[in-house]
KOLMARSE-384752 format. One record per residue (C-alpha): residue in three letters; x, y, z. Coordinates in steps of 0.02 Angstrom, whole numbers, plus 50000, padded with zeros to 5 digits. Example, Ala and Ser with C-alpha at 12.3 -4.5 7.8 and 13.67 -1.06 7.14 Angstrom:
ALA506154977550390;SER506844994750357;
// end
This chain:
MET495304964850711;PRO497114962950770;GLY498444965850639;PHE497394977450531;LEU497474996250521;ARG495855004650568;LEU495495020250469;GLN494785029050622;ASP496415026150716;ILE497375034750576;TYR496135049250565;ASN496245052450753;LEU498135052250758;ARG499065068550779;LEU500855067150718;PRO502315076150791;ALA502945088750662;GLU504585079350651;LEU503845062850586;VAL503895063950397;VAL503965051250255;LEU505045055850106;SER505085047549936;ALA506575046849818;CYS505465047249665;GLN504905064749709;THR505805081149705;ALA505565093649842;LEU506005111949851;GLY506795110949678;LYS508115097749718;GLU508155079049701;LEU508195070049868;LYS509325055649809;GLY508675045249951;GLU507105041450043;GLY506655038450221;ILE505595041550370;VAL506205055450480;GLY505735056650663;LEU505325038550707;THR505405034150891;ARG505075018150987;GLY503315024551012;SER502965026150825;GLY501815013050753;ARG501175008550582;ASN499715020550600;HIS500995034550620;VAL501885029050461;VAL500255028150362;ARG499725045350423;ALA501455052650386;THR501385045250211;LEU499705053550176;GLU500355069950245;ALA501915068550135;ILE500795068349981;ALA499995084550039;TYR501665092750081;GLN502405088349911;THR500865095249824;ALA500965110949930;GLU502785113749882;VAL502365112649697;ILE500905124649715;ILE501925136849819;ALA503275136749684;MET501965139349548;GLU501215153949642;ALA502935161849664;ASP503355159749479;SER501685165549411;GLY501245179049535;LEU499505171349546;LYS498695164949706;LEU497775148349704;THR495975150549763;GLU495365132549744;LEU496195115849709;ARG495215103249607;VAL495835085549635;ASP495605068749553;GLY496315051149554;GLY496265037249681;ALA497105046849822;SER495775060349811;ARG494525048049884;ASN495425049150051;ASP494525062250157;LEU495965063750280;LEU497185067750140;MET496015080250059;GLN495685089250223;PHE497535089950264;GLN497885096350089;ALA496615110350114;ASP497375114250284;VAL499195114550227;LEU498785125250074;GLY497515136450158;VAL496335134650010;THR494755124849973;VAL495015107549896;VAL493605101249785;ARG493385082849740;PRO492285079049588;GLN490945065749580;VAL492025056249455;THR493795054649521;GLU494475043449384;THR494715057649261;THR496045049349154;ALA494785036649091;LEU493435049849082;GLY494575061448982;ALA494945047548858;ALA493085044548838;TYR492775063148813;LEU494155064048680;ALA493405049048589;GLY491705057548596;LEU492445073548524;ALA493285063648385;VAL491655055648328;GLY490595071248350;PHE489635065448504;TRP490145081448595;GLU489995098348510;GLY491515105248600;THR492475106448762;ALA491245118948837;GLN489895105548830;ILE491055093348917;SER491535106149051;ARG489725107649101;ASN489725089249152;TRP490965092149295;ARG490105091049464;PRO490855093049638;GLU490585078649759;LYS491375086349915;ARG492255102249968;PHE493625102650100;GLU493805119750181;PRO495445124250269;ALA495265123350457;MET497085125450511;ALA497745141650584;ALA499115150250482;GLY500345148250626;GLU500105129450636;ARG500245128150446;SER501905137450453;VAL502585126050591;LEU502095110250497;LEU502835116250331;GLY504415121150424;GLY504545103550496;TRP504295096150323;ARG505665107050250;ARG506885102550389;ALA506555083950357;VAL506855086350171;GLU508505095150207;ARG509085081150322;THR508835067850187;ARG509765076850047;GLY511275066649992;TRP510875052550113;LEU511325038849986;GLU512855047749916;PRO514545040449966;ALA515395049450110;
// end
Protein backbone atom coordinates (compact mmCIF):
# COMPACT_ATOMS: atom_id res chain seq x y z
CA MET A 1 0.00 0.00 0.00
CA PRO A 2 1.55 3.35 -1.03
CA GLY A 3 2.54 5.66 1.80
CA PHE A 4 3.07 2.90 4.35
CA LEU A 5 6.33 1.42 5.54
CA ARG A 6 6.62 -2.28 4.87
CA LEU A 7 8.49 -4.16 7.55
CA GLN A 8 10.17 -6.39 4.96
CA ASP A 9 11.58 -3.32 3.19
CA ILE A 10 13.18 -2.16 6.45
CA TYR A 11 14.56 -5.64 7.25
CA ASN A 12 16.16 -5.96 3.82
CA LEU A 13 17.80 -2.54 3.92
CA ARG A 14 21.53 -2.30 4.48
CA LEU A 15 22.52 1.10 5.79
CA PRO A 16 25.73 2.86 5.01
CA ALA A 17 27.79 3.05 8.22
CA GLU A 18 27.53 6.84 8.14
CA LEU A 19 23.70 7.01 8.45
CA VAL A 20 22.96 7.24 12.17
CA VAL A 21 20.09 8.64 14.25
CA LEU A 22 21.07 10.36 17.49
CA SER A 23 18.79 11.38 20.35
CA ALA A 24 19.36 14.26 22.76
CA CYS A 25 17.68 12.42 25.61
CA GLN A 26 20.44 9.83 25.59
CA THR A 27 24.04 10.03 26.63
CA ALA A 28 26.69 8.35 24.60
CA LEU A 29 30.28 7.54 25.42
CA GLY A 30 29.90 9.26 28.80
CA LYS A 31 28.98 12.72 27.50
CA GLU A 32 25.69 14.44 26.88
CA LEU A 33 25.03 15.10 23.19
CA LYS A 34 23.22 18.44 23.71
CA GLY A 35 21.58 18.00 20.37
CA GLU A 36 20.04 15.40 18.21
CA GLY A 37 20.06 14.63 14.57
CA ILE A 38 20.43 12.27 11.73
CA VAL A 39 23.94 12.03 10.41
CA GLY A 40 24.66 10.86 6.88
CA LEU A 41 21.42 11.63 5.04
CA THR A 42 21.67 11.93 1.29
CA ARG A 43 19.10 12.61 -1.43
CA GLY A 44 18.82 8.85 -1.79
CA SER A 45 17.83 8.33 1.84
CA GLY A 46 14.19 7.49 2.43
CA ARG A 47 11.98 6.94 5.43
CA ASN A 48 12.88 3.24 5.52
CA HIS A 49 16.51 4.31 6.01
CA VAL A 50 15.52 6.58 8.89
CA VAL A 51 13.44 3.85 10.56
CA ARG A 52 16.27 1.33 10.21
CA ALA A 53 18.83 3.84 11.51
CA THR A 54 16.59 4.58 14.50
CA LEU A 55 16.39 0.89 15.40
CA GLU A 56 20.15 0.54 15.00
CA ALA A 57 20.70 3.60 17.23
CA ILE A 58 18.90 1.80 20.06
CA ALA A 59 21.30 -1.12 19.67
CA TYR A 60 24.37 1.13 19.47
CA GLN A 61 23.38 3.04 22.62
CA THR A 62 22.78 -0.21 24.48
CA ALA A 63 26.13 -1.54 23.25
CA GLU A 64 27.95 1.57 24.52
CA VAL A 65 26.44 1.13 27.99
CA ILE A 66 27.34 -2.56 28.10
CA ILE A 67 30.88 -1.92 26.83
CA ALA A 68 31.33 0.68 29.60
CA MET A 69 29.94 -1.72 32.21
CA GLU A 70 32.30 -4.46 31.06
CA ALA A 71 35.26 -2.09 31.25
CA ASP A 72 34.32 -0.91 34.75
CA SER A 73 33.51 -4.35 36.16
CA GLY A 74 36.11 -6.46 34.41
CA LEU A 75 33.32 -8.93 33.61
CA LYS A 76 32.33 -10.03 30.10
CA LEU A 77 28.65 -10.24 29.17
CA THR A 78 27.78 -13.72 27.92
CA GLU A 79 24.05 -13.25 27.31
CA LEU A 80 21.70 -10.27 27.22
CA ARG A 81 18.14 -10.81 28.41
CA VAL A 82 15.78 -8.19 27.04
CA ASP A 83 12.24 -7.05 27.73
CA GLY A 84 9.83 -4.24 26.88
CA GLY A 85 8.05 -3.29 23.70
CA ALA A 86 11.16 -2.77 21.58
CA SER A 87 12.28 -6.33 22.34
CA ARG A 88 9.44 -7.60 20.15
CA ASN A 89 11.27 -6.28 17.08
CA ASP A 90 13.29 -9.17 15.61
CA LEU A 91 15.44 -6.85 13.48
CA LEU A 92 16.46 -4.83 16.53
CA MET A 93 17.19 -7.93 18.60
CA GLN A 94 19.31 -9.51 15.86
CA PHE A 95 21.24 -6.29 15.31
CA GLN A 96 21.75 -6.01 19.08
CA ALA A 97 23.20 -9.54 19.16
CA ASP A 98 25.41 -8.71 16.19
CA VAL A 99 26.74 -5.40 17.49
CA LEU A 100 27.44 -6.87 20.96
CA GLY A 101 28.71 -10.22 19.76
CA VAL A 102 26.61 -12.01 22.38
CA THR A 103 23.35 -13.96 22.41
CA VAL A 104 20.21 -11.90 23.03
CA VAL A 105 17.32 -13.74 24.70
CA ARG A 106 13.73 -12.50 24.58
CA PRO A 107 11.32 -13.94 27.18
CA GLN A 108 7.83 -15.21 26.51
CA VAL A 109 6.47 -12.28 28.55
CA THR A 110 8.08 -9.04 27.40
CA GLU A 111 6.04 -6.67 29.55
CA THR A 112 8.07 -7.33 32.68
CA THR A 113 7.23 -4.08 34.46
CA ALA A 114 3.61 -5.17 34.88
CA LEU A 115 4.68 -8.73 35.57
CA GLY A 116 7.16 -7.56 38.23
CA ALA A 117 4.45 -5.53 39.95
CA ALA A 118 2.20 -8.61 39.97
CA TYR A 119 5.03 -10.74 41.39
CA LEU A 120 5.69 -8.18 44.14
CA ALA A 121 1.99 -8.11 45.05
CA GLY A 122 2.01 -11.91 45.14
CA LEU A 123 5.04 -11.89 47.44
CA ALA A 124 3.35 -9.34 49.72
CA VAL A 125 0.26 -11.51 50.22
CA GLY A 126 2.15 -14.79 50.46
CA PHE A 127 1.11 -16.21 47.09
CA TRP A 128 4.79 -16.79 46.21
CA GLU A 129 7.13 -18.42 48.71
CA GLY A 130 10.10 -16.39 47.51
CA THR A 131 11.98 -14.97 44.55
CA ALA A 132 13.45 -18.37 43.62
CA GLN A 133 9.94 -19.62 42.90
CA ILE A 134 9.28 -16.57 40.73
CA SER A 135 12.59 -16.98 38.86
CA ARG A 136 11.54 -20.45 37.76
CA ASN A 137 8.63 -18.90 35.83
CA TRP A 138 10.94 -17.11 33.37
CA ARG A 139 10.87 -18.76 29.93
CA PRO A 140 12.75 -17.80 26.79
CA GLU A 141 10.67 -17.18 23.67
CA LYS A 142 13.48 -16.61 21.16
CA ARG A 143 17.27 -16.49 21.06
CA PHE A 144 19.20 -14.23 18.70
CA GLU A 145 22.72 -15.47 18.02
CA PRO A 146 25.38 -13.04 16.76
CA ALA A 147 26.04 -13.50 13.06
CA MET A 148 28.26 -10.49 12.33
CA ALA A 149 32.01 -10.78 11.85
CA ALA A 150 34.15 -8.94 14.41
CA GLY A 151 35.62 -6.73 11.67
CA GLU A 152 32.21 -5.55 10.49
CA ARG A 153 31.14 -4.95 14.10
CA SER A 154 34.22 -2.77 14.63
CA VAL A 155 33.55 -0.74 11.47
CA LEU A 156 29.91 -0.14 12.42
CA LEU A 157 30.73 0.87 16.00
CA GLY A 158 33.42 3.19 14.65
CA GLY A 159 30.87 4.86 12.36
CA TRP A 160 28.49 5.27 15.29
CA ARG A 161 31.19 6.87 17.44
CA ARG A 162 32.18 9.28 14.65
CA ALA A 163 28.52 10.33 14.27
CA VAL A 164 28.24 10.90 18.02
CA GLU A 165 31.38 13.06 17.99
CA ARG A 166 30.05 15.16 15.12
CA THR A 167 26.85 16.05 17.00
CA ARG A 168 28.49 17.11 20.27
CA GLY A 169 27.76 20.76 20.99
CA TRP A 170 25.59 21.14 17.88
CA LEU A 171 22.97 23.27 19.66
CA GLU A 172 25.47 25.34 21.66
CA PRO A 173 25.93 28.95 20.51
CA ALA A 174 28.97 29.52 18.31
